[in-house]
C-alpha positions as CSV (number, residue, x, y, z in Angstrom):
1,E,175.0,-57.7,-29.8
2,D,175.0,-61.3,-29.4
3,R,177.5,-62.1,-31.4
4,R,179.7,-59.1,-30.3
5,S,179.1,-61.1,-26.6
6,Q,179.6,-64.8,-28.2
7,T,182.8,-63.5,-29.6
8,R,184.3,-61.8,-26.6
9,V,183.6,-64.9,-24.6
10,M,185.7,-67.1,-26.9
11,I,188.1,-64.5,-26.4
12,L,187.8,-65.1,-22.6
13,R,188.2,-68.6,-22.7
14,A,191.4,-68.3,-25.1
15,I,193.0,-66.5,-22.5
16,T,192.0,-68.8,-20.2
17,L,193.2,-72.1,-22.0
18,A,196.2,-70.0,-22.6
19,A,196.9,-69.5,-19.2
20,L,196.6,-72.8,-18.1
21,L,198.8,-74.6,-20.9
22,S,201.7,-71.8,-19.9
23,P,204.6,-73.1,-17.6
24,H,204.1,-72.0,-14.2
25,G,206.4,-69.4,-12.1
26,T,208.2,-67.9,-14.8
27,G,207.2,-64.6,-13.7
28,A,206.6,-63.7,-17.8
29,I,203.9,-62.1,-19.2
30,R,202.7,-63.4,-22.6
31,V,200.1,-61.5,-24.8
32,H,198.0,-63.8,-26.4
33,V,196.0,-62.6,-29.6
34,S,192.6,-63.5,-30.5
35,T,191.2,-63.0,-34.3
36,Y,188.4,-63.0,-35.6
37,A,187.3,-62.7,-39.5
38,E,184.8,-63.5,-42.4
39,F,184.5,-62.1,-45.6
40,V,181.8,-62.5,-48.3
41,Q,182.2,-61.9,-52.6
42,T,180.2,-62.4,-55.2
43,Y,182.4,-65.3,-56.7
44,R,183.6,-68.5,-55.4
45,P,184.2,-69.1,-52.6
46,S,181.3,-66.9,-51.8
47,G,181.9,-66.6,-48.0
48,E,184.3,-67.5,-44.8
49,Y,183.5,-67.3,-41.3
50,M,186.8,-68.2,-38.6
51,F,188.5,-68.0,-35.5
52,E,192.9,-67.7,-34.8
53,F,194.4,-67.9,-31.4
54,D,198.0,-66.4,-31.8
55,G,198.3,-66.6,-35.9
56,D,197.0,-70.1,-35.4
57,E,193.4,-71.2,-37.2
58,Q,191.6,-72.3,-34.5
59,F,188.4,-73.1,-36.6
60,Y,186.2,-72.8,-39.0
61,V,182.4,-72.8,-40.2
62,D,182.1,-75.0,-43.3
63,L,179.7,-73.1,-44.9
64,D,178.2,-76.0,-46.9
65,K,178.2,-78.8,-44.5
66,K,176.9,-75.9,-42.0
67,E,179.8,-77.5,-39.2
68,T,182.4,-76.1,-36.8
69,V,185.4,-77.3,-37.9
70,W,188.4,-77.5,-35.3
71,H,191.9,-77.9,-36.3
72,L,194.0,-77.0,-33.2
73,P,193.3,-80.3,-31.0
74,E,193.5,-78.7,-27.9
75,F,190.8,-76.5,-28.3
76,I,188.1,-79.1,-29.2
77,H,187.4,-79.7,-25.4
78,A,187.8,-76.1,-24.4
79,F,185.8,-74.3,-26.2
80,D,182.1,-74.5,-28.1
81,Y,180.8,-72.6,-30.7
82,D,177.7,-73.2,-33.1
83,A,178.0,-73.5,-36.7
84,R,174.4,-72.1,-36.9
85,R,175.9,-67.9,-35.6
86,G,178.4,-68.0,-38.1
87,I,175.8,-68.8,-40.8
88,A,173.6,-66.2,-40.0
89,D,176.4,-63.9,-39.2
90,I,177.6,-64.7,-43.1
91,V,173.6,-64.1,-44.0
92,M,173.5,-61.3,-43.0
93,A,177.2,-59.6,-44.8
94,R,175.8,-61.0,-47.8
95,K,172.6,-58.8,-47.4
96,N,175.0,-55.8,-47.0
97,L,177.1,-56.5,-50.1
98,N,174.2,-57.0,-52.3
99,T,173.2,-53.3,-50.9
100,L,176.6,-51.7,-50.9
101,I,176.8,-53.7,-54.8
102,Q,173.5,-51.7,-55.8
103,R,174.9,-48.6,-54.2
104,S,178.6,-48.7,-56.1
105,N,179.4,-47.9,-59.3
106,H,181.0,-51.6,-60.0
107,T,184.3,-50.6,-59.7
108,R,186.8,-53.7,-58.9
109,A,188.6,-53.2,-56.7
110,T,192.5,-53.3,-57.2
111,S,193.9,-57.3,-57.1
112,E,196.8,-57.4,-54.9
113,P,199.5,-60.2,-56.5
114,P,200.6,-63.1,-54.0
115,E,203.9,-63.1,-53.2
116,V,204.9,-67.3,-52.8
117,T,207.3,-69.3,-51.0
118,V,208.0,-72.9,-51.6
119,F,209.8,-75.1,-48.4
120,S,210.1,-78.3,-47.2
121,K,208.6,-79.3,-43.4
122,E,211.5,-81.7,-42.4
123,P,215.2,-81.4,-43.5
124,V,215.7,-83.6,-46.7
125,E,216.9,-87.1,-46.6
126,L,216.5,-88.7,-49.6
127,G,214.0,-91.7,-50.0
128,Q,212.6,-90.3,-46.1
129,P,208.8,-89.4,-46.6
130,N,208.7,-85.1,-46.2
131,T,206.2,-82.7,-46.8
132,L,206.7,-79.7,-49.4
133,I,204.9,-76.2,-48.2
134,C,203.6,-73.3,-51.0
135,H,202.9,-70.6,-48.6
136,V,201.3,-67.3,-50.9
137,D,200.9,-64.7,-48.9
138,K,199.4,-60.9,-48.8
139,F,196.9,-61.4,-51.5
140,F,193.4,-59.7,-52.3
141,P,191.0,-60.9,-53.2
142,P,190.3,-64.7,-51.8
143,V,190.2,-66.0,-55.6
144,L,193.4,-68.3,-56.2
145,N,194.0,-71.5,-57.9
146,V,197.0,-73.3,-56.9
147,T,198.9,-76.6,-58.3
148,W,201.7,-78.6,-57.6
149,L,203.2,-79.6,-60.5
150,R,206.4,-82.8,-60.6
151,N,208.6,-83.0,-63.3
152,G,206.1,-81.1,-65.0
153,Q,203.5,-82.8,-64.5
154,T,200.3,-81.6,-62.5
155,V,200.0,-84.0,-58.9
156,T,196.8,-84.1,-57.7
157,E,197.6,-87.2,-54.6
158,G,198.4,-86.2,-51.4
159,V,197.8,-82.3,-51.6
160,A,196.2,-80.8,-49.2
161,E,195.1,-76.8,-48.0
162,T,194.3,-74.1,-45.5
163,I,191.4,-72.0,-45.8
164,F,192.0,-68.5,-46.0
165,L,193.4,-66.7,-43.6
166,P,194.0,-63.4,-42.7
167,S,196.9,-61.5,-43.7
168,T,198.4,-58.1,-43.0
169,E,196.8,-54.8,-44.5
170,F,193.2,-56.7,-45.0
171,R,194.9,-59.4,-47.3
172,F,195.1,-63.1,-47.0
173,H,197.2,-65.7,-47.1
174,K,197.1,-69.6,-47.4
175,F,199.6,-73.0,-47.1
176,H,198.8,-75.9,-49.7
177,Y,200.2,-79.2,-48.8
178,L,202.3,-81.8,-50.7
179,T,203.8,-85.3,-49.3
180,F,206.6,-86.5,-51.4
181,L,209.0,-89.0,-50.8
182,P,212.7,-87.0,-51.8
183,T,214.6,-88.4,-55.5
184,A,217.7,-86.9,-56.5
185,D,215.3,-87.3,-60.0
186,D,212.4,-85.3,-59.1
187,V,211.9,-81.7,-59.1
188,Y,208.6,-79.9,-57.9
189,D,206.9,-76.5,-58.9
190,C,203.7,-74.4,-56.9
191,R,201.9,-73.0,-59.6
192,V,199.7,-70.0,-58.1
193,E,197.3,-68.0,-60.4
194,H,195.9,-64.6,-59.0
195,W,193.7,-61.6,-60.3
196,G,196.7,-60.0,-59.9
197,L,199.5,-61.9,-62.0
198,D,199.5,-61.4,-65.4
199,E,201.0,-65.1,-66.1
200,P,200.9,-67.8,-63.3
201,L,203.9,-67.8,-60.7
202,L,205.5,-71.0,-60.7
203,R,208.4,-71.4,-57.6
204,H,210.5,-74.1,-58.2
205,W,211.9,-76.7,-55.6
206,E,214.1,-79.8,-56.2
207,A,216.3,-81.7,-53.5
208,Q,219.8,-80.3,-52.0
209,E,222.0,-83.0,-51.5
210,P,224.3,-82.6,-48.5
211,I,228.1,-82.0,-50.3
212,Q,229.7,-84.6,-48.5
213,V,233.5,-83.6,-47.5
214,P,235.8,-86.7,-49.3
215,E,237.7,-89.0,-46.3
216,M,241.2,-87.8,-47.5
217,M,240.5,-83.8,-47.2
218,E,239.2,-84.6,-44.5
219,T,242.3,-86.0,-42.7
220,V,243.8,-83.2,-44.4
221,V,242.1,-80.8,-42.9
222,C,242.6,-82.7,-39.5
223,A,246.3,-82.5,-40.0
224,L,246.4,-79.0,-40.9
225,G,244.5,-78.0,-37.9
226,L,247.0,-80.1,-35.7
227,V,250.2,-78.3,-37.2
228,V,248.3,-74.9,-37.0
229,G,247.5,-75.6,-33.2
230,L,251.0,-77.1,-32.3
231,A,252.7,-74.2,-34.4
232,G,250.9,-72.1,-32.0
233,I,252.0,-73.6,-29.0
234,V,255.6,-73.5,-29.9
235,T,255.1,-70.0,-31.3
236,G,253.9,-69.3,-27.9
237,T,256.5,-70.6,-26.1
238,I,259.0,-68.5,-28.2
239,I,257.6,-65.5,-26.7
240,L,257.1,-66.3,-22.9
241,K,260.7,-67.0,-23.1
242,T,262.0,-63.8,-24.9
243,R,259.7,-62.1,-22.5
244,R,261.4,-63.3,-19.1
245,P,263.3,-60.4,-16.8
246,H,267.1,-60.5,-17.8
247,H,267.8,-59.1,-14.0
248,L,267.5,-60.7,-11.4
249,W,266.0,-59.4,-7.9
250,V,268.2,-59.5,-5.0
251,Q,266.9,-59.1,-1.6
252,G,268.6,-56.3,0.8
253,P,269.4,-56.3,4.2
254,L,266.8,-56.7,6.6
């Protein structure tokens, strides 16, 4: 009951902050959603405790460091959450898990394979710093191994990742990031390993330079457009002239 009360307080505070941040005078009604999620399991990671607001990670409890880690800066001063409460919930969930394991037939749940997409954070310009994002979605259980490859070689610098985030139908999704300098010669892969896959899944990415139209081609296209425009004007003039009335209007006597 104490946890439920605290959850309600968090949601009310989130709604209040959303109202303060929303544009005034628009008269529109906006719907905000606060999501709370936790899980425990017998393999790494052994558990997780987090809150989301409108689909964005709000905070999670670092179970090893026993502290609250805030993801959105605007929430840091608006909310307060004692990490010990989340840890207490995880301890209770682990006890319940052990009880369920003892009473079960030890049949492993069905593994759901992930969907993987790779894209750049910003429009790609060769030689300009950017970030590659590997989005792994709709998988279960929350056990995942993701590796970045550049030209087939493992990359360990400039990488980052989110925690496991709740997805649809009791599944999970996660983001992995790689800061990089786009070049015409480098190619990248996001390699994903999961129990639902028969073999590692690779998603390929490489810089695509914009197609440069030759200057002479641009001139030809411009001239052609001008000719077509003039032809349209001449045709319109001819049509107007041919449609002019051939009879004269004669005013009768008053």
